[in-house]
C-alpha positions as CSV (number, residue, x, y, z in Angstrom):
1,X,41.2,-143.3,-164.6
2,X,37.7,-144.3,-163.6
3,X,36.8,-145.5,-159.9
4,X,33.1,-146.7,-159.7
5,X,30.7,-147.7,-156.6
6,X,27.7,-148.6,-156.7
7,X,24.8,-147.2,-154.5
8,X,21.9,-149.8,-154.8
9,X,22.9,-152.7,-152.5
10,X,21.0,-152.0,-148.9
11,X,24.0,-153.1,-146.6
12,X,26.4,-151.2,-144.4
13,X,29.5,-152.9,-145.8
14,X,28.1,-153.9,-149.3
15,X,28.4,-151.5,-150.3
16,X,28.2,-147.9,-147.9
17,X,31.4,-148.6,-146.7
18,X,32.5,-148.6,-150.5
19,X,30.4,-145.6,-151.4
20,X,31.3,-143.4,-148.4
21,X,35.2,-144.2,-148.7
22,X,35.2,-143.4,-152.5
23,X,33.2,-139.9,-151.6
24,X,36.0,-139.2,-148.8
25,X,38.8,-139.9,-151.5
26,X,37.5,-137.7,-154.1
27,X,36.7,-135.0,-151.2
28,X,40.3,-135.0,-149.7
29,X,41.7,-135.2,-153.5
30,X,39.8,-132.2,-154.2
31,X,41.1,-130.4,-151.3
32,X,44.9,-131.3,-151.3
33,X,44.7,-129.8,-155.0
34,X,43.1,-126.9,-154.3
35,X,45.7,-126.0,-151.6
36,X,48.4,-126.6,-153.5
37,X,49.7,-129.9,-151.3
38,X,49.4,-132.1,-154.5
39,X,49.7,-131.3,-158.0
40,X,46.8,-131.9,-160.6
41,X,47.1,-134.9,-162.1
42,X,47.9,-135.1,-165.7
43,X,44.9,-137.1,-166.5
44,X,41.4,-136.9,-164.8
45,X,39.9,-139.3,-162.5
46,X,36.4,-139.8,-162.8
47,X,34.6,-141.3,-159.9
48,X,31.2,-142.7,-160.6
49,X,28.2,-143.8,-158.2
50,X,24.9,-145.5,-159.6
51,X,23.5,-148.9,-160.2
52,X,26.4,-151.6,-160.3
53,X,27.0,-152.4,-164.1
54,X,25.0,-149.6,-165.5
55,X,26.5,-146.9,-163.8
56,X,29.7,-147.9,-165.8
57,X,28.0,-148.9,-169.1
58,X,25.8,-145.4,-168.9
59,X,29.1,-143.2,-168.8
60,X,31.5,-145.2,-171.3
61,X,28.1,-145.0,-173.6
62,X,28.1,-141.3,-173.2
63,X,31.6,-140.2,-172.6
64,X,34.2,-138.2,-175.0
65,X,37.0,-139.2,-172.6
66,X,39.6,-141.9,-173.3
67,X,39.3,-144.6,-170.2
68,X,42.8,-145.9,-169.4
69,X,41.9,-148.0,-166.5
70,X,39.7,-148.5,-164.0
71,X,38.8,-149.7,-160.1
72,X,36.0,-150.9,-158.7
73,X,35.4,-150.0,-154.7
74,X,33.2,-152.6,-153.4
75,X,32.8,-153.9,-149.6
76,X,35.8,-151.9,-148.5
77,X,35.1,-151.6,-144.6
78,X,34.4,-155.0,-143.1
79,X,36.0,-155.6,-139.6
80,X,37.5,-158.8,-139.9
81,X,37.0,-159.4,-136.0
82,X,32.8,-159.0,-137.0
83,X,32.6,-160.5,-140.1
84,X,35.6,-162.4,-141.0
85,X,36.5,-160.8,-144.1
86,X,39.7,-159.3,-145.3
87,X,41.0,-156.8,-148.2
88,X,41.4,-158.4,-151.3
89,X,43.0,-157.5,-154.7
90,X,41.4,-159.0,-157.5
91,X,43.5,-158.8,-160.6
92,X,42.8,-158.3,-164.2
93,X,42.5,-161.5,-166.0
94,X,46.0,-163.1,-166.1
95,X,47.1,-166.9,-166.6
96,X,45.9,-167.4,-163.2
97,X,42.7,-166.7,-164.0
98,X,42.8,-169.7,-166.6
99,X,45.0,-171.8,-164.2
100,X,45.3,-170.8,-160.8
101,X,48.4,-172.5,-159.1
102,X,49.7,-172.3,-155.6
103,X,50.2,-169.5,-154.0
104,X,46.9,-168.4,-155.9
105,X,43.6,-169.7,-154.7
106,X,39.5,-168.3,-155.7
107,X,37.6,-166.8,-153.1
108,X,34.1,-168.7,-152.6
109,X,33.0,-166.5,-154.9
110,X,34.4,-169.0,-157.5
111,X,36.2,-168.5,-160.9
112,X,34.7,-166.4,-163.5
113,X,34.7,-168.0,-167.2
114,X,37.7,-166.7,-169.1
115,X,39.3,-167.6,-172.4
116,X,43.3,-167.2,-173.2
117,X,42.2,-164.5,-175.8
118,X,40.6,-162.4,-172.8
119,X,44.2,-162.0,-171.6
120,X,45.8,-158.3,-172.3
121,X,49.0,-158.1,-170.4
122,X,49.0,-154.8,-168.4
123,X,50.6,-153.4,-164.8
124,X,47.6,-152.5,-163.3
125,X,47.4,-154.9,-160.5
126,X,50.9,-154.4,-160.2
127,X,50.3,-150.9,-159.3
128,X,47.6,-151.9,-157.0
129,X,49.8,-154.2,-155.3
130,X,52.3,-151.8,-154.4
131,X,49.8,-149.0,-153.5
132,X,48.5,-151.7,-150.5
133,X,51.8,-152.6,-149.8
134,X,52.6,-148.7,-149.0
135,X,49.3,-148.3,-146.6
136,X,50.3,-151.5,-144.9
137,X,53.9,-150.1,-144.0
138,X,52.1,-146.4,-143.5
139,X,49.7,-147.8,-141.1
140,X,52.2,-150.3,-139.3
141,X,50.0,-153.7,-140.4
142,X,47.4,-154.8,-142.4
143,X,46.2,-158.3,-143.4
144,X,45.5,-158.0,-147.2
145,X,45.5,-160.9,-149.8
146,X,45.1,-161.2,-153.7
147,X,43.2,-163.8,-156.1
148,X,42.5,-164.3,-159.7
149,X,40.1,-162.6,-161.7
150,X,36.5,-163.8,-160.8
151,X,34.3,-160.9,-161.9
152,X,30.8,-159.8,-160.5
153,X,31.1,-155.7,-160.2
154,X,31.9,-152.7,-162.3
155,X,35.4,-153.8,-163.5
156,X,33.8,-156.2,-165.8
157,X,32.2,-153.4,-167.9
158,X,35.6,-152.0,-168.6
159,X,37.3,-155.3,-169.1
160,X,34.7,-156.2,-172.0
161,X,35.8,-153.1,-173.6
162,X,39.4,-153.9,-173.3
163,X,40.3,-151.7,-170.6
164,X,42.4,-152.6,-167.7
165,X,40.4,-152.7,-164.4
166,X,40.4,-154.6,-161.6
167,X,38.2,-154.7,-157.9
168,X,39.3,-153.7,-154.3
169,X,37.1,-155.7,-152.0
170,X,36.4,-157.7,-148.9
171,X,35.1,-161.3,-148.6
172,X,34.5,-163.9,-147.3
173,X,31.6,-161.7,-144.8
174,X,28.9,-164.1,-143.6
175,X,26.5,-161.1,-143.3
176,X,27.0,-160.6,-147.2
177,X,23.4,-159.9,-148.8
178,X,21.8,-160.4,-145.8
179,X,19.8,-158.1,-143.2
180,X,22.6,-158.9,-140.7
181,X,25.0,-156.3,-142.9
182,X,25.1,-153.4,-140.5
183,X,27.2,-150.6,-139.6
184,X,28.2,-152.7,-136.6
185,X,30.5,-154.5,-138.6
186,X,32.2,-151.7,-140.5
187,X,35.8,-151.0,-139.4
188,X,36.4,-147.1,-139.7
189,X,40.1,-147.7,-139.9
190,X,40.1,-150.6,-142.5
191,X,37.8,-148.5,-144.3
192,X,40.4,-145.8,-144.3
193,X,43.2,-148.1,-145.1
194,X,41.4,-149.8,-148.3
195,X,40.1,-146.2,-149.4
196,X,43.8,-144.9,-149.3
197,X,44.9,-148.1,-151.2
198,X,42.1,-147.4,-154.4
199,X,43.2,-143.5,-154.4
200,X,46.8,-144.2,-154.5
201,X,46.2,-146.6,-157.3
202,X,44.0,-144.6,-159.0
203,X,46.8,-141.3,-158.8
204,X,49.2,-143.9,-160.0
205,X,47.3,-144.4,-163.3
206,X,46.4,-141.0,-163.8
207,X,49.7,-139.3,-162.8
208,X,52.9,-141.7,-163.9
209,X,55.9,-140.9,-162.6
210,X,59.1,-142.4,-164.4
211,X,60.4,-142.5,-160.7
212,X,57.9,-145.7,-160.1
213,X,59.1,-147.7,-163.1
214,X,62.0,-149.0,-161.3
215,X,60.0,-150.6,-158.2
216,X,56.8,-151.7,-160.7
217,X,59.4,-153.7,-162.5
218,X,61.2,-155.3,-159.7
219,X,57.6,-156.2,-158.3
220,X,56.7,-157.6,-161.6
221,X,60.0,-159.9,-161.9
222,X,59.1,-161.2,-158.7
223,X,55.6,-162.3,-159.9
224,X,57.1,-163.8,-162.7
225,X,59.7,-165.9,-160.9
226,X,56.9,-167.1,-158.3
227,X,54.2,-168.1,-161.1
228,X,56.6,-169.5,-163.5
229,X,58.2,-171.5,-160.5
230,X,55.0,-172.9,-159.6
231,X,54.1,-174.0,-163.2
232,X,57.4,-175.5,-163.3
233,X,56.5,-177.3,-160.3
234,X,53.3,-178.7,-161.6
235,X,55.4,-179.6,-164.7
236,X,53.0,-177.5,-166.7
237,X,54.9,-176.1,-169.5
238,X,51.8,-173.8,-171.1
239,X,51.3,-172.1,-168.1
240,X,55.0,-171.2,-167.2
241,X,54.5,-169.9,-170.9
242,X,52.0,-167.8,-170.7
243,X,53.4,-166.3,-167.5
244,X,56.2,-165.5,-169.2
245,X,54.5,-164.0,-172.0
246,X,52.1,-162.1,-169.4
247,X,55.4,-160.8,-167.7
248,X,56.9,-159.5,-171.0
249,X,53.9,-157.6,-171.8
250,X,52.9,-156.4,-168.8
251,X,56.8,-154.9,-168.8
252,X,56.0,-153.2,-172.0
253,X,53.2,-151.7,-170.5
254,X,54.6,-150.3,-167.4
255,X,57.3,-148.8,-169.3
256,X,54.7,-146.8,-172.1
257,X,52.9,-146.1,-168.9
258,X,55.3,-144.8,-166.7
259,X,57.5,-142.8,-169.5
260,X,54.4,-141.5,-171.3
261,X,55.8,-143.2,-174.6
262,X,52.7,-144.8,-175.4
263,X,49.4,-144.2,-173.0
264,X,46.8,-147.4,-173.0
265,X,43.8,-146.2,-175.3
266,X,40.6,-147.2,-174.8
267,X,39.8,-150.4,-176.9
268,X,36.8,-152.3,-177.9
269,X,35.7,-155.7,-178.6
């Protein structure tokens, strides 16, 4: 399981917050394992820091490990009060990336180019959604949202190789890619919430538990019903059928993952 955070962006939010949050997550994970408070995950977690895209490409070219999933840790600490940005889950490419219907909508970043053949059903976004809900419950409250795949960071490198991958980030930030992206815009508690959600998602994929399956499948059923109903309301039979097919595939993926029946394999395109 790979978590990547790029270092070349010069801003405090983009991407010092993503880099520092991932460093702290890796440090805490190591301490918990060394102290015996947390069992060693059955799969390795790989942490990447380097130039965006190139770090992931270089690792995939050099490694003999089999990547089963990836997360891009990007812009994780924005203060909503200072920047207007909230935590976002960008899902893996699913039918919503082809035809976004309410409640789905794209961010100002805009939709990425995706075709039906690019869709490979998986449950990684379901796992991330549950992790973010757990953090919100533990924190008392946490404003988050999600949107269809748009692309633009390290998760794309893994997706191009058939590996499930998603982005956890903050947007829209008025200071994005400007000299106004300063430390005063970073909310340490927001950075902590986002970092914990990223690490929890990574651990869920690295160390699958059979007892998690029921919750994931219930969440998947809620999503299928929501998405299919939205397509039916728009009289879009093709999109309704696409979401039904996606949900069936994601159900098989989650069962194989949580029960260790047929772990996802590294693919190529």
